[in-house]
C-alpha positions in Angstrom: 0.0 0.0 0.0 1.3 3.4 -0.9 1.0 6.4 1.4 -0.7 9.5 0.0 1.8 12.3 -0.4 -0.4 15.2 -1.6 -4.0 16.3 -2.5 -3.0 16.5 -6.2 -2.0 12.8 -6.0 -5.3 12.0 -4.4 -7.2 13.8 -7.2 -5.2 11.9 -9.8 -5.6 8.5 -8.2 -9.4 8.9 -7.7 -9.7 8.8 -11.5 -8.3 5.3 -11.4 -9.3 2.1 -9.7 -8.2 3.1 -6.3 -9.2 2.1 -2.8 -8.4 4.8 -0.2 -7.9 3.7 3.4 -8.4 6.8 5.6 -6.5 6.0 8.8 -5.1 7.6 11.9 -2.7 6.6 14.6 -5.3 6.9 17.3 -8.0 4.8 15.4 -8.5 1.4 17.0 -10.6 0.1 14.1 -7.8 0.9 11.7 -5.4 -1.2 13.8 -7.8 -4.1 13.7 -8.1 -4.2 9.9 -4.5 -3.4 9.2 -3.2 -7.1 9.2 -5.8 -8.1 6.6 -4.9 -5.4 4.1 -2.0 -7.2 2.4 -4.3 -10.1 1.6 -6.9 -7.8 0.1 -4.2 -6.1 -2.0 -3.0 -9.5 -3.3 -6.5 -10.6 -4.1 -7.6 -7.4 -5.8 -4.6 -6.5 -7.9 -6.7 -4.4 -10.3 -7.0 -1.7 -7.6 -4.5 0.7 -6.3 -4.5 0.7 -2.5 -3.6 4.0 -0.9 -3.3 4.9 2.8 -4.5 8.4 3.7 -3.6 9.8 7.1 -6.8 11.4 8.1 -5.1 13.9 10.4 -2.6 14.9 7.8 -5.3 15.4 5.1 -8.2 16.6 7.2 -9.7 18.6 4.3 -9.8 15.5 2.2 -11.5 13.6 5.1 -14.1 16.3 5.4 -14.7 16.5 1.7 -15.2 12.7 1.6 -17.4 12.5 4.7 -14.8 10.7 6.8 -15.8 11.4 10.3 -13.9 9.0 12.5 
């Protein structure tokens, strides 16, 4: 999984087959699903998987209705 670097990268990637995982260091649910993500990436190779730090990209989180 790649880590989002910029909002322009997000806008470019959302035009492709991309799964965005909005995450945060304080999010317990994020930690629970984290071990399963490599398996999903392997199974669905047709998608780009991108990790988005919700706190780093708070405007993107708000625009995409990511509340928690």
